[in-house]
C-alpha positions as CSV (number, residue, x, y, z in Angstrom):
1,M,-0.1,0.1,-0.2
2,A,2.7,2.5,1.1
3,Q,4.3,2.0,-2.4
4,D,0.9,3.0,-4.1
5,G,-0.1,5.1,-1.6
6,F,-0.1,8.8,-1.2
7,A,-0.2,11.3,1.6
8,V,-1.8,15.2,2.3
9,L,-0.6,17.4,4.2
10,I,-3.4,20.8,4.4
11,L,-1.8,23.8,5.2
12,G,-3.9,25.4,7.8
13,A,-1.7,27.3,10.1
14,G,-1.5,30.8,9.1
15,K,-3.7,34.0,10.1
16,A,-6.6,35.7,8.2
17,T,-4.5,38.0,7.4
18,R,-6.3,39.4,4.6
19,F,-9.6,39.2,6.2
20,K,-9.2,41.7,9.2
21,S,-9.7,38.6,11.9
22,E,-8.6,37.4,14.9
23,Y,-10.3,34.2,13.9
24,P,-8.0,31.5,11.1
25,K,-9.3,32.0,7.6
26,L,-10.0,28.0,7.7
27,L,-12.9,29.0,10.7
28,H,-14.9,30.5,8.9
29,A,-18.1,29.5,7.4
30,L,-18.7,28.6,3.5
31,A,-22.3,27.7,2.4
32,G,-22.9,25.6,6.1
33,R,-19.1,24.3,6.4
34,L,-16.3,25.7,8.0
35,L,-14.0,26.7,4.7
36,G,-11.4,24.1,6.4
37,E,-13.7,21.2,6.1
38,Y,-14.1,21.3,2.2
39,V,-10.4,20.8,1.8
40,L,-10.6,17.6,4.9
41,R,-13.6,16.3,3.3
42,A,-12.0,16.2,-0.5
43,A,-8.0,14.6,1.4
44,E,-10.1,12.5,2.7
45,A,-12.7,11.3,-0.5
46,S,-9.3,10.8,-2.3
47,G,-8.0,8.1,-0.8
48,A,-5.5,9.3,1.0
49,E,-4.1,6.9,3.9
50,R,-2.6,9.7,5.7
51,V,-3.7,13.0,6.4
52,Y,-1.9,15.9,8.4
53,M,-3.1,19.3,9.2
54,V,-0.2,21.7,9.9
55,I,-2.2,24.5,12.3
56,G,-0.6,27.5,14.1
57,H,-2.8,30.2,14.7
58,Q,-5.5,29.6,17.7
59,A,-4.1,26.0,17.2
60,E,-7.0,24.3,20.2
61,A,-9.8,25.8,18.3
62,M,-8.5,24.7,14.9
63,R,-7.9,21.3,16.9
64,K,-11.2,21.4,18.4
65,A,-13.2,22.2,15.0
66,F,-11.6,19.5,12.9
67,A,-11.0,16.7,15.2
68,R,-11.7,13.1,13.5
69,P,-10.6,10.0,13.3
70,G,-6.9,9.5,11.1
71,L,-6.2,13.0,11.2
72,E,-2.8,14.4,12.5
73,F,-2.6,17.8,13.8
74,I,1.2,18.7,13.9
75,E,1.7,22.6,15.2
76,Q,3.6,25.4,13.8
77,K,4.1,27.3,16.8
78,E,5.9,30.5,15.1
79,Q,5.2,30.9,11.6
80,L,8.0,31.4,9.1
81,G,6.1,30.2,5.8
82,T,4.9,27.6,3.9
83,G,8.5,25.8,3.6
84,H,8.6,26.3,7.0
85,A,5.3,24.4,7.5
86,L,6.9,21.3,6.2
87,I,10.3,21.4,8.0
88,V,8.2,21.5,11.3
89,A,6.4,18.6,9.9
90,R,10.2,16.6,8.9
91,P,9.6,13.9,12.1
92,E,5.8,12.8,10.8
93,L,7.1,13.0,6.8
94,D,10.1,11.1,8.0
95,A,7.4,8.3,9.6
96,C,5.7,8.4,6.7
97,P,4.7,5.3,4.6
98,S,3.6,6.7,1.8
99,A,5.8,7.6,-1.5
100,V,4.1,10.9,-2.6
101,L,3.1,14.1,-0.6
102,V,0.3,16.2,-1.4
103,A,1.0,19.3,0.1
104,L,-2.9,21.3,-0.2
105,V,-3.5,24.2,0.9
106,G,-6.9,24.7,2.9
107,D,-9.0,27.2,1.0
108,V,-9.6,25.6,-1.4
109,P,-13.5,24.5,-1.2
110,L,-14.0,24.0,-4.9
111,L,-11.4,21.4,-5.2
112,Q,-12.7,17.7,-5.8
113,P,-11.3,14.4,-4.9
114,A,-10.8,13.2,-8.5
115,T,-8.3,16.1,-9.2
116,L,-6.5,15.2,-6.4
117,Q,-6.4,11.8,-7.6
118,A,-5.7,13.2,-11.2
119,L,-2.8,14.9,-10.0
120,V,-0.9,11.9,-8.0
121,A,-1.7,10.0,-10.9
122,T,0.2,12.7,-13.0
123,H,2.8,12.6,-10.5
124,R,3.9,9.1,-11.0
125,K,3.4,9.0,-14.6
126,E,6.0,11.5,-15.4
127,R,8.2,10.4,-12.6
128,A,8.7,13.5,-11.5
129,A,10.1,14.8,-7.9
130,C,7.5,17.9,-7.7
131,T,4.2,18.5,-9.7
132,I,2.2,21.6,-9.5
133,L,-1.5,21.7,-9.4
134,T,-2.1,24.5,-11.8
135,M,-4.9,26.4,-13.3
136,S,-5.5,29.0,-16.2
137,V,-7.4,32.6,-15.8
138,D,-8.2,35.4,-17.7
139,D,-6.4,37.5,-15.2
140,P,-3.3,36.0,-13.8
141,T,-2.8,39.6,-11.4
142,G,-1.3,38.1,-8.2
143,Y,-0.7,35.1,-8.9
144,G,2.7,32.9,-9.8
145,R,3.2,32.3,-13.2
146,I,4.2,28.9,-14.9
147,V,7.3,29.0,-16.9
148,R,8.0,26.0,-18.4
149,G,10.8,24.8,-20.9
150,A,11.8,22.2,-22.6
151,G,9.3,18.9,-22.6
152,K,6.9,21.2,-21.0
153,R,9.2,21.1,-17.7
154,V,8.7,23.8,-15.7
155,R,11.7,25.9,-14.8
156,S,10.0,28.4,-12.6
157,I,6.9,29.7,-10.7
158,V,7.7,33.8,-10.7
159,E,5.6,35.9,-8.9
160,E,4.2,38.9,-10.2
161,R,6.5,41.2,-8.9
162,A,9.8,39.5,-10.6
163,A,8.0,38.7,-13.7
164,T,9.1,40.3,-16.7
165,A,6.6,42.0,-19.1
166,A,6.2,38.8,-21.0
167,Q,5.9,36.6,-18.2
168,K,3.2,38.9,-17.0
169,K,1.0,37.5,-20.1
170,I,1.6,33.5,-19.0
171,R,-1.9,32.9,-18.1
172,E,-1.3,29.4,-16.5
173,V,-0.7,29.9,-12.6
174,S,0.4,28.4,-9.5
175,T,-2.4,27.2,-7.1
176,G,0.1,26.5,-4.2
177,I,-1.1,23.0,-4.5
178,L,2.3,21.1,-4.5
179,C,2.9,17.2,-5.4
180,F,6.3,15.8,-4.1
181,S,8.5,12.6,-4.1
182,R,8.5,11.9,-0.4
183,Q,11.9,10.7,-0.1
184,R,13.2,13.7,-2.7
185,L,11.8,16.0,-1.0
186,L,13.2,15.1,2.2
187,A,16.5,14.7,0.7
188,H,16.0,18.7,-0.3
189,L,14.2,20.4,2.1
190,G,17.3,21.7,4.2
191,E,18.1,23.7,1.3
192,L,15.2,26.1,1.9
193,S,16.0,29.7,2.9
194,R,14.8,32.9,4.4
195,A,17.0,34.3,2.0
196,N,14.1,36.3,0.2
197,A,12.1,39.1,0.1
198,Q,9.2,37.9,2.3
199,N,11.7,36.5,4.5
200,E,10.2,33.1,5.1
201,Y,10.4,29.8,3.9
202,L,8.5,29.4,0.6
203,L,7.6,26.1,-0.3
204,T,7.9,27.4,-4.1
205,D,11.4,27.9,-3.8
206,L,11.6,24.0,-4.1
207,I,11.1,24.2,-7.9
208,E,14.3,26.0,-8.1
209,I,16.0,23.9,-5.8
210,F,14.9,20.4,-7.6
211,N,16.0,22.2,-10.9
212,R,19.3,22.9,-9.6
213,H,19.6,19.7,-9.2
214,R,18.2,18.5,-12.3
215,M,15.1,16.8,-11.2
216,K,12.2,16.8,-13.3
217,V,9.4,19.2,-12.2
218,A,5.7,19.0,-13.6
219,A,2.6,20.7,-14.3
220,F,-1.1,19.3,-13.8
221,E,-3.9,22.1,-15.0
222,A,-6.9,21.8,-12.5
223,P,-10.4,21.8,-14.2
224,G,-11.9,25.4,-14.3
225,G,-12.2,27.2,-11.2
226,E,-11.7,24.3,-8.8
227,A,-8.5,25.9,-7.8
228,W,-9.7,28.7,-7.1
229,G,-8.4,30.0,-3.4
230,I,-9.9,32.6,-1.1
231,N,-7.6,35.1,-0.3
232,D,-10.3,38.0,1.5
233,R,-14.0,38.4,2.1
234,A,-14.8,39.4,-0.9
235,Q,-13.7,36.5,-2.4
236,L,-15.2,34.2,0.1
237,A,-19.1,35.8,-0.9
238,E,-18.0,35.0,-4.7
239,V,-17.6,31.7,-4.2
240,G,-20.1,31.3,-1.8
241,K,-22.5,32.6,-4.5
242,L,-21.3,30.6,-7.1
243,M,-22.0,26.9,-4.4
244,R,-25.4,28.2,-3.8
245,L,-26.4,28.6,-7.9
246,R,-24.5,25.1,-7.9
247,K,-26.3,23.7,-5.4
248,A,-30.0,25.2,-6.8
249,A,-29.3,24.0,-10.1
250,A,-28.4,20.4,-8.4
251,L,-31.5,20.3,-6.6
252,M,-33.6,21.5,-9.6
253,K,-32.5,18.7,-11.5
254,E,-33.9,16.3,-8.8
255,G,-37.0,17.6,-9.0
256,V,-37.3,21.0,-6.7
257,T,-38.4,24.1,-7.6
258,V,-36.2,27.3,-6.5
259,T,-38.0,30.1,-8.0
260,D,-35.1,32.2,-7.5
261,P,-31.7,30.8,-7.2
262,E,-30.1,34.4,-7.2
263,T,-32.0,34.9,-3.4
264,T,-32.1,31.8,-2.5
265,Y,-29.3,30.4,0.2
266,I,-29.2,26.6,0.3
267,D,-25.9,24.8,2.5
268,E,-24.3,22.1,1.0
269,D,-24.9,19.5,3.4
270,V,-29.1,20.4,2.6
271,V,-31.2,17.4,1.2
272,V,-34.9,18.6,-0.4
273,G,-37.3,16.3,-1.5
274,P,-38.9,16.2,-5.3
275,D,-41.9,18.3,-5.7
276,T,-40.7,20.4,-3.1
277,V,-40.8,24.7,-3.9
278,I,-38.9,26.9,-2.7
279,E,-39.4,30.7,-2.7
280,P,-37.3,33.8,-2.9
281,G,-35.2,35.0,0.4
282,V,-35.7,31.5,1.7
283,S,-32.4,30.1,3.6
284,L,-31.7,26.2,4.6
285,R,-28.6,26.0,6.2
286,G,-26.7,23.4,7.9
287,R,-28.1,19.9,8.0
288,T,-31.8,20.7,7.5
289,R,-33.9,18.0,5.8
290,L,-37.3,19.0,4.0
291,G,-39.2,15.7,2.2
292,N,-41.3,15.8,-0.4
293,G,-44.2,18.2,-1.9
294,C,-43.2,21.2,0.7
295,H,-43.3,24.7,0.0
296,V,-41.6,27.4,2.1
297,E,-42.4,30.4,1.3
298,S,-40.5,33.9,1.1
299,Y,-38.3,34.5,3.9
300,S,-38.2,31.9,6.3
301,T,-35.0,30.5,7.8
302,I,-34.3,27.0,8.5
303,R,-31.5,25.5,10.3
304,D,-30.5,22.0,11.2
305,A,-34.2,21.0,11.1
306,V,-36.0,17.9,9.7
307,I,-39.6,18.3,8.2
308,G,-41.2,15.6,6.9
309,D,-43.9,15.3,3.3
310,N,-46.0,18.1,2.5
311,V,-45.7,21.2,4.9
312,T,-46.5,24.5,4.5
313,V,-44.3,26.8,5.7
314,L,-45.7,30.3,5.3
315,P,-43.6,33.3,5.1
316,C,-41.0,34.7,7.7
317,C,-40.8,31.6,10.1
318,V,-37.4,31.1,11.6
319,L,-36.8,27.5,12.8
320,A,-34.0,25.6,14.1
321,G,-32.6,22.7,15.2
322,C,-36.9,21.2,15.2
323,E,-38.2,18.5,14.0
324,V,-41.6,18.8,11.4
325,G,-44.0,15.8,10.7
326,P,-45.8,15.3,7.5
327,G,-49.0,17.8,6.6
328,V,-47.7,20.4,9.2
329,T,-48.6,24.0,8.3
330,L,-46.2,26.5,10.3
331,G,-46.5,30.6,10.4
332,P,-46.3,33.1,9.4
333,F,-44.0,34.4,11.4
334,A,-43.5,31.3,13.8
335,R,-40.4,30.6,15.6
336,L,-39.5,26.6,16.3
337,R,-36.5,26.3,18.7
338,E,-34.5,23.6,19.2
339,G,-36.4,20.5,20.6
340,A,-39.6,21.6,19.3
341,I,-41.0,18.5,17.5
342,I,-44.4,19.3,15.9
343,Q,-46.6,15.6,14.7
344,A,-49.0,15.3,11.2
345,S,-51.2,17.4,10.9
346,A,-50.4,20.2,13.3
347,R,-50.9,24.0,13.0
348,I,-48.6,26.7,14.4
349,G,-49.6,29.9,13.5
350,N,-48.6,33.8,13.5
351,F,-46.1,35.1,17.0
352,V,-45.9,31.6,18.1
353,E,-42.9,30.6,19.7
354,I,-42.0,26.6,20.5
355,K,-39.1,25.8,22.6
356,K,-38.3,22.1,24.3
357,S,-42.2,20.8,23.3
358,T,-43.8,18.0,21.6
359,I,-47.4,19.4,19.9
360,G,-49.4,16.1,19.6
361,P,-50.9,15.3,15.9
362,G,-54.2,17.3,14.9
363,S,-53.3,20.3,17.7
364,K,-53.8,24.2,16.7
365,A,-51.7,26.9,18.1
366,M,-52.8,29.8,15.9
367,H,-51.8,33.0,17.2
368,L,-49.3,34.9,19.8
369,T,-48.5,31.8,22.1
370,Y,-45.6,31.0,23.7
371,L,-45.1,26.8,24.8
372,G,-42.2,26.0,26.2
373,D,-40.9,22.9,28.2
374,A,-44.5,21.3,27.3
375,T,-45.8,18.2,26.2
376,V,-49.4,18.7,24.3
377,G,-51.5,16.1,22.8
378,A,-53.6,15.2,20.0
379,H,-56.3,17.6,18.6
380,V,-55.8,20.2,21.6
381,N,-56.9,23.9,20.7
382,V,-54.6,26.1,22.4
383,G,-55.7,29.8,22.4
384,A,-54.4,32.8,22.0
385,G,-52.2,34.7,24.2
386,T,-51.6,31.3,25.5
387,I,-48.0,31.1,27.6
388,T,-46.5,28.5,29.6
389,C,-45.0,30.1,33.0
390,N,-42.3,27.4,32.7
391,Y,-39.6,29.3,34.4
392,D,-39.5,30.3,38.2
393,G,-36.3,32.0,38.6
394,E,-33.9,29.5,39.4
395,K,-35.1,25.6,37.2
396,K,-38.0,25.1,34.8
397,S,-40.7,22.7,35.2
398,P,-43.1,20.8,32.9
399,T,-46.3,21.3,31.3
400,T,-48.5,19.0,30.2
401,I,-51.8,19.1,28.5
402,E,-53.6,15.6,27.2
403,D,-55.6,14.9,24.1
404,D,-58.8,16.9,23.2
405,V,-58.1,19.8,25.6
406,F,-59.7,23.1,25.0
407,I,-57.2,26.2,26.2
408,G,-58.9,29.3,26.4
409,S,-57.4,32.3,25.3
410,G,-54.9,34.5,27.5
411,N,-54.4,31.2,29.7
412,M,-51.2,30.9,32.2
413,L,-50.2,27.8,32.5
414,V,-48.4,27.6,36.0
415,A,-45.8,24.6,35.7
416,P,-45.7,22.2,36.6
417,V,-49.2,21.6,36.0
418,R,-51.0,18.8,34.4
419,I,-54.1,19.5,31.9
420,G,-56.6,16.0,31.5
421,K,-57.8,14.8,28.6
422,G,-61.4,16.4,27.0
423,S,-61.1,19.2,29.9
424,Y,-61.6,23.0,28.9
425,T,-60.1,26.1,30.7
426,A,-61.9,29.6,30.6
427,A,-60.5,32.3,29.1
428,G,-58.0,34.7,31.0
429,S,-57.7,32.1,33.4
430,A,-54.0,31.5,35.4
431,I,-53.9,27.8,35.9
432,T,-51.7,26.8,39.0
433,K,-53.4,23.5,40.1
434,D,-54.0,20.0,37.8
435,V,-57.1,19.8,36.2
436,P,-58.8,16.5,36.0
437,P,-59.7,14.7,33.0
438,E,-63.2,16.5,31.5
439,S,-63.3,19.7,33.6
440,L,-63.6,23.2,33.3
441,A,-60.8,25.0,34.9
442,I,-61.2,29.0,35.7
443,G,-58.7,30.8,37.4
444,R,-59.8,34.5,37.0
445,S,-61.2,36.7,39.3
446,R,-65.1,37.7,39.4
447,Q,-65.5,40.8,37.4
448,E,-66.8,43.7,39.3
449,N,-68.4,47.0,37.5
450,K,-67.4,50.2,39.6
451,E,-70.3,51.8,37.7
452,G,-69.8,55.9,37.5
453,W,-65.6,55.2,38.5
454,A,-64.5,57.0,35.5
455,T,-66.8,60.2,35.9
456,L,-65.8,60.8,39.8
457,R,-61.8,59.9,38.9
458,K,-62.0,62.8,36.5
459,K,-63.4,65.0,38.8
460,V,-61.1,64.5,41.5
461,R,-58.3,65.0,39.0
462,S,-59.8,68.5,38.2
463,Y,-60.2,69.7,41.8
464,N,-56.6,69.0,42.4
465,K,-55.2,70.9,39.2
466,S,-57.2,73.7,40.6
């Protein structure tokens, strides 16, 4: 395996200098994943037998974000360039069984596993000391140009500041991704120097070193756009938009209607069933799952939720970490928080908030209601303005509403409390004790009308002013 296998070393130690951020670049979000997650998944899916990640800035946050079985972290405590990352990793590379090593920058989210495999295959076929992953761009400004010699061998990577007028016209540029013969890399890694304008050990200087030793340097061109790196927030937004459009196009091919892909935000890990309609302004985030035949209307945001078949989400709803059964109608302006479970054919209306509660089949809470830490049975009607008073300042307590209960408008259900099956509560009640089944609970003071009180009040106020 070692003779044919390859390893991947992900370079992720740098600061997000051009992001103007205190966080490492790879910890910034893109289409529902951390930026560094894309190259990690590509490396794992490519069949690499070893995957290493060099970390430095905020190393513990990087470990926490990307830890997984099979990934080995290498800490570069002092960041002295891309070449220095390999120098720091030398003990691990000495012990690595792979004949080939791919040094992979961490900010290329569009890179596909097949491209990594093709890069390694080209490297072996060319019997090269190093093979550079290149790309062709319409505007090469800012990139290192690939200068080739006889037999299309790469002679050098010329940075823009050092390029001649003729070299600046070269459209083939370096992606910063290099594939090495591991033994040749280790034999010449010590020749890297900081004697350059950046005062850093530069990985690309190995191209000149290999040429000096008459070793072959080859190149493999990545498919269009796959190796775009993200250097700042503007490029992050640009690539994010491209990924959203691709995701929308893929869903439409599978039978989903996305009425305006330009204004719809759908993350990479979202799954949507056929015959679902997604209107403009909708955001589907994280690991959301939508069933078949759903309709999500404008400006609703759904994150990490599981939505059953034939669910209607009316405009401006916010759902997070919840489960919604088939045939449910939500909104408009409904909010389902973490732990909310809405069972089949229930209806949750406008300005209703559900937190860590289960709403049974066919039940309804249509207006201006908060249900927290509650278990609501089947075919329950929750009147407008109802609140479960679940927090006493120290702890949360549960509310249980059994099947076929009718909760009157303006109720306060003071937990812990149970409303028995088939019972009613009167409008305007504060329910502080359990209600037996098939009962009517009234928890309000008797109304008293004081006739003439308002007239008397006005006279008193007039007298006091005089």
